[in-house]
C-alpha positions in Angstrom: 133.5 8.5 96.6 130.8 8.5 94.0 130.3 12.2 94.7 133.9 13.0 93.8 133.5 11.3 90.4 130.3 13.1 89.8 131.9 16.4 90.5 134.8 15.7 88.1 132.3 14.8 85.4 130.4 18.1 86.0 133.8 20.0 85.8 134.6 18.3 82.6 131.2 19.2 81.1 131.7 22.8 82.2 135.1 23.0 80.5 133.6 21.6 77.3 130.8 24.3 77.4 133.4 27.0 77.9 135.5 25.8 75.0 132.4 25.8 72.8 131.5 29.3 73.9 135.1 30.5 73.0 134.9 28.8 69.6 131.5 30.6 68.9 133.0 33.8 70.1 136.0 33.5 67.8 133.8 32.5 64.8 135.2 29.0 64.6 133.3 25.8 64.1 133.8 22.5 66.0 136.7 21.5 63.7 138.7 24.6 64.7 138.4 26.1 61.3 137.6 29.8 60.9 134.2 30.4 59.2 135.4 33.5 57.4 138.6 32.0 56.2 138.0 28.2 55.7 141.5 27.2 54.9 143.4 29.2 57.5 143.5 27.6 61.0 146.2 29.6 62.8 145.0 33.1 62.0 143.3 34.8 64.9 141.0 37.8 64.4 142.8 41.1 64.8 141.7 43.4 67.5 141.6 47.1 66.6 143.7 49.2 69.0 142.6 52.7 69.9 144.5 55.4 68.0 146.2 57.9 70.3 145.3 61.6 70.0 147.9 64.1 71.0 146.6 67.4 72.3 149.6 68.8 74.1 152.4 66.3 73.3 154.6 66.5 70.2 155.6 63.0 69.2 159.1 62.3 67.8 158.0 59.4 65.6 156.8 60.3 62.1 154.0 57.8 62.1 152.5 59.3 65.2 152.6 62.9 64.0 149.4 62.2 62.0 147.5 61.9 65.3 148.5 65.4 66.6 145.5 67.7 66.9 146.0 71.2 65.3 146.5 74.1 67.7 143.4 76.1 68.2 143.6 79.8 68.7 141.2 81.3 71.2 138.2 83.2 69.8 138.2 87.0 69.8 135.9 88.1 72.6 136.5 91.9 72.5 133.3 92.5 70.5 131.2 90.6 73.0 132.7 92.4 75.9 132.1 95.8 74.2 128.5 94.9 73.6 128.0 93.9 77.2 129.7 97.1 78.4 127.5 99.3 76.2 124.4 97.4 77.4 125.3 97.9 81.0 125.6 101.7 80.8 122.6 103.5 82.1 121.9 107.0 80.9 119.2 108.0 83.4 120.2 109.2 86.8 117.8 109.5 89.7 117.2 113.1 90.5 115.8 112.5 93.9 116.9 109.9 96.4 114.4 108.5 98.9 116.1 109.1 102.2 113.7 106.8 104.0 115.1 103.8 102.1 118.7 105.0 102.6 118.5 105.8 106.3 119.2 102.9 108.7 116.4 101.8 110.9 116.4 102.8 114.5 117.6 100.1 116.8 114.2 99.6 118.5 112.1 99.3 115.3 111.5 95.6 115.9 110.4 96.2 119.5 107.9 98.8 118.4 106.5 96.4 115.7 106.1 93.6 118.2 104.4 95.9 120.9 102.1 97.8 118.6 99.1 95.4 119.1 99.5 95.6 122.9 99.7 99.4 122.7 96.5 99.6 120.6 94.7 97.6 123.2 96.0 99.9 126.0 95.0 103.0 124.0 91.4 101.8 123.9 91.5 101.1 127.7 93.0 104.5 128.3 90.2 106.2 126.3 87.5 104.4 128.2 89.1 105.4 131.5 89.2 109.0 130.4 85.5 108.9 129.5 84.6 107.4 132.8 86.6 110.1 134.7 84.8 112.8 132.7 81.4 111.3 133.5 82.3 111.1 137.2 83.4 114.7 137.2 80.2 115.8 135.5 78.1 113.9 138.1 79.9 115.4 141.1 80.3 118.9 139.7 76.6 119.2 138.6 77.6 121.8 136.0 76.1 121.9 132.6 77.7 119.7 129.9 77.9 122.4 127.3 79.8 124.8 129.7 82.4 122.1 130.4 83.0 121.3 126.7 83.3 125.0 125.9 85.7 125.5 128.8 87.9 122.6 127.7 88.0 124.0 124.1 88.9 127.4 125.3 91.9 126.0 127.2 93.3 124.3 124.1 95.4 126.3 121.7 94.0 126.4 118.2 95.9 125.8 115.0 94.9 129.1 113.6 96.9 131.1 116.3 100.2 130.0 114.8 100.0 132.6 112.0 
């Protein structure tokens, strides 16, 4: 039971500390007298209440009408709008339109892009195969190389014949 008495004593000390803190907070000394007003014991410090501000409410009481904010008229923005409209007008017009940029891409453009590396590799192989075929033909035919080249150029249509 000694523990219970000890706890009561601690609670009593805690209450005394709280009372002293309240007195310090209220600016009173240990006698209960106010430090600012030494003769007045019953007077408590007044708390300042927030003053209401009325933005959209019109109070009926005369004392509250002082807290009404004056009505504010919106600023005239027509000059700003006119300056923005004038700044946005463009006087130059494009004479020519690039049709490549306007035309939609073909549906297979991405496939061609992805396959272009493989096609380049196949083109090189095709050229090598053609060269090998020509060499074999020259070996088996036994004809003169100059005659073969001249004959192949004579078979091709020239660009000058289109006149």
